[in-house]
C-alpha positions as CSV (number, residue, x, y, z in Angstrom):
1,X,0.1,0.1,0.2
2,X,1.3,3.3,-1.0
3,X,0.5,6.8,0.9
4,X,0.7,8.8,-2.4
5,X,1.8,12.1,-0.8
6,X,3.0,15.0,-2.5
7,X,5.8,15.3,0.3
8,X,7.5,13.6,2.9
9,X,4.9,11.9,5.7
10,X,6.9,13.5,8.6
11,X,7.3,17.0,6.8
12,X,3.1,17.1,6.2
13,X,2.2,16.2,9.5
14,X,4.5,18.9,11.0
15,X,3.2,21.4,8.3
16,X,-0.1,20.4,9.2
17,X,0.0,19.9,13.2
18,X,1.6,24.0,13.3
19,X,-1.1,25.3,11.2
20,X,-3.9,23.7,13.3
21,X,-2.0,24.5,16.6
22,X,-1.8,28.2,15.1
23,X,-5.3,28.4,14.3
24,X,-6.9,27.0,17.3
25,X,-7.8,24.0,15.8
26,X,-6.0,21.6,18.2
27,X,-5.1,22.0,21.6
28,X,-2.1,21.4,22.8
29,X,-1.4,20.8,26.2
30,X,2.4,20.7,28.1
31,X,3.2,17.9,30.4
32,X,5.8,17.5,33.3
33,X,7.9,14.8,32.8
34,X,9.5,11.9,35.1
35,X,11.8,9.3,34.1
36,X,11.2,5.9,36.4
37,X,13.3,2.6,36.1
38,X,11.8,-0.6,37.4
39,X,13.5,-3.6,36.9
40,X,16.2,-2.0,34.9
41,X,13.6,-0.5,32.5
42,X,13.4,3.1,31.8
43,X,9.5,4.4,31.6
44,X,8.4,8.0,31.1
45,X,5.8,9.0,33.6
46,X,3.7,12.3,31.8
47,X,1.3,14.4,34.0
48,X,-0.7,17.1,32.3
49,X,-2.1,19.9,35.0
50,X,-4.6,20.8,31.6
51,X,-6.1,17.4,32.4
52,X,-6.4,18.0,36.0
53,X,-9.0,20.9,35.5
54,X,-12.5,19.4,35.3
55,X,-15.6,21.9,34.2
56,X,-17.7,23.1,36.9
57,X,-20.8,24.6,34.7
58,X,-21.4,20.6,33.8
59,X,-25.2,21.2,31.8
60,X,-27.7,18.5,32.6
61,X,-27.2,15.3,30.5
62,X,-30.2,15.3,27.8
63,X,-33.4,13.0,28.5
64,X,-33.2,11.7,25.2
65,X,-29.9,9.5,24.4
66,X,-27.7,11.1,21.3
67,X,-25.2,9.3,19.2
68,X,-21.9,9.6,20.2
69,X,-19.4,12.0,18.0
70,X,-17.6,9.9,15.6
71,X,-14.5,12.4,14.4
72,X,-13.1,9.6,12.1
73,X,-16.6,9.6,10.1
74,X,-16.1,13.2,8.5
75,X,-12.9,14.5,9.8
76,X,-12.2,18.2,10.0
77,X,-10.6,19.7,7.1
78,X,-8.3,21.5,9.7
79,X,-7.5,18.3,11.3
80,X,-7.4,15.9,8.1
81,X,-3.6,15.2,6.9
82,X,-5.2,13.0,4.1
83,X,-7.0,10.2,2.5
84,X,-5.0,7.3,0.7
85,X,-4.8,5.6,-1.3
86,X,-5.4,8.2,-3.6
87,X,-7.0,5.8,-6.2
88,X,-9.4,4.2,-3.9
89,X,-9.2,5.6,0.0
90,X,-9.8,3.0,2.7
91,X,-8.2,5.0,5.5
92,X,-7.8,8.7,6.9
93,X,-4.5,10.3,8.3
94,X,-6.0,12.9,11.0
95,X,-4.0,15.2,13.5
96,X,-5.0,14.3,17.1
97,X,-7.3,17.3,18.3
98,X,-5.7,16.9,22.4
99,X,-2.0,16.2,21.8
100,X,0.6,15.8,24.4
101,X,3.2,15.1,22.3
102,X,3.9,17.5,19.0
103,X,3.0,15.9,15.7
104,X,0.4,13.0,17.3
105,X,-1.5,11.7,14.5
106,X,-4.2,8.9,13.8
107,X,-4.7,6.6,11.1
108,X,-8.4,5.6,11.0
109,X,-10.5,3.5,8.2
110,X,-12.6,6.0,6.3
111,X,-15.5,3.1,6.2
112,X,-16.6,2.4,9.8
113,X,-15.3,-0.6,11.5
114,X,-15.0,-1.4,15.3
115,X,-11.9,-0.5,17.6
116,X,-12.8,-3.9,19.5
117,X,-12.1,-6.3,16.2
118,X,-8.9,-7.5,15.3
119,X,-7.0,-5.7,12.7
120,X,-7.3,-6.3,9.2
121,X,-4.6,-6.8,6.3
122,X,-5.1,-3.5,5.4
123,X,-5.0,-1.6,8.8
124,X,-2.1,-3.7,9.3
125,X,-0.1,-2.1,5.7
126,X,-1.0,0.8,6.0
127,X,0.3,1.1,9.7
128,X,3.5,-0.3,7.9
129,X,3.7,1.9,5.4
130,X,3.6,4.9,7.8
131,X,6.3,3.7,10.0
132,X,8.3,2.8,6.8
133,X,8.1,6.1,5.3
134,X,8.2,8.2,8.1
135,X,12.1,8.6,7.8
136,X,12.1,9.1,4.0
137,X,13.7,12.4,2.8
138,X,15.0,13.1,5.9
139,X,17.5,16.1,5.5
140,X,18.3,16.0,9.2
141,X,21.8,15.5,10.2
142,X,21.1,13.9,13.4
143,X,23.1,10.1,14.5
144,X,20.0,8.2,13.4
145,X,16.5,9.0,11.1
146,X,13.7,9.8,12.2
147,X,11.2,6.7,13.8
148,X,7.4,6.9,14.5
149,X,5.9,5.2,17.3
150,X,2.6,3.5,16.8
151,X,-0.1,2.0,19.1
152,X,-3.3,0.4,18.9
153,X,-6.2,0.8,21.9
154,X,-8.3,-2.3,21.3
155,X,-10.5,-1.0,23.7
156,X,-12.1,0.2,26.4
157,X,-10.2,-1.5,29.1
158,X,-7.1,-0.8,27.0
159,X,-8.1,3.2,26.8
160,X,-9.6,3.7,23.4
161,X,-12.2,6.2,24.1
162,X,-13.2,6.3,20.2
163,X,-15.2,3.2,18.9
164,X,-13.9,3.9,15.2
165,X,-10.9,1.9,14.5
166,X,-7.9,4.1,14.6
167,X,-3.9,3.4,14.9
168,X,-2.2,6.4,16.8
169,X,1.3,7.2,15.7
170,X,4.0,9.1,18.1
171,X,7.6,10.3,16.7
172,X,10.2,8.5,18.9
173,X,12.3,11.9,18.4
174,X,9.2,14.3,19.9
175,X,8.8,11.9,23.5
176,X,12.5,12.6,23.6
177,X,13.5,15.3,26.5
178,X,16.7,16.6,28.0
179,X,15.3,14.6,30.8
180,X,14.9,11.4,29.2
181,X,18.3,10.3,29.1
182,X,18.8,6.7,29.1
183,X,15.4,6.3,27.8
184,X,14.8,4.0,24.9
185,X,11.6,2.6,23.5
186,X,10.4,-0.7,24.9
187,X,10.3,-2.0,21.5
188,X,14.4,-1.3,21.6
189,X,14.8,-3.6,24.7
190,X,12.8,-6.4,23.0
191,X,14.7,-6.2,19.8
192,X,18.1,-6.0,21.7
193,X,17.4,-8.6,24.7
194,X,14.9,-10.7,23.6
195,X,14.2,-14.4,24.8
196,X,11.7,-16.9,23.0
197,X,8.6,-17.0,25.2
198,X,7.9,-20.1,27.1
199,X,6.1,-22.5,25.5
200,X,6.5,-20.8,22.1
201,X,9.4,-20.2,19.5
202,X,7.6,-17.7,17.5
203,X,7.2,-14.8,19.9
204,X,9.6,-13.4,22.3
205,X,9.5,-11.5,25.4
206,X,11.8,-9.6,28.0
207,X,11.6,-12.1,31.2
208,X,12.1,-9.4,33.8
209,X,9.5,-7.3,32.1
210,X,6.5,-6.9,35.0
211,X,3.6,-7.3,33.1
212,X,2.3,-9.9,29.9
213,X,3.3,-9.5,26.9
214,X,4.4,-11.0,23.4
215,X,6.8,-9.7,20.3
216,X,6.4,-10.9,16.7
217,X,9.1,-9.6,14.5
218,X,7.6,-8.7,11.6
219,X,9.6,-8.6,7.9
């Protein structure tokens, strides 16, 4: 699956993010960041003061239920990055309206599909294409190319607030701050130190990681 963009994905997302932020179409909230190490693994803990403020003038609940707003059914033009593939779009790239990390964006299905269902082949192909192309046309002179982190919350218990299927992306470089020296994405630790999972030669895991997890390298 090809994105078919007229410019590099990273440049397009950055340009659209700045425009949406300056136009007041997204709300960026700053966070206080701490680095916590457990079992030799560094984790980022972010506190967002803006999320601690709750509105005091709550309107009474309507007597008649209303359908929940679906931000991915018809994305706001100010937040929409692109539809793809160009010839027959199946997915949309949309900026997160309430980011705490710069250039946080979302891949959603154009047709409504449930967030609680398994990802389909087209979803995985679209995700992989975003990851693959993120560092393309990278003119930075840093020690490594740009990287993108993708995650999928499959339902309410894993943090999903929208039932329309979507996958989220965060630039790894945007998650790094001076106080995060020594922090690396968990996948880097798994790649470097993973062992075969007990009972399965296919999946990998970190023996000292204190929660259930499974890693499967993709070609």
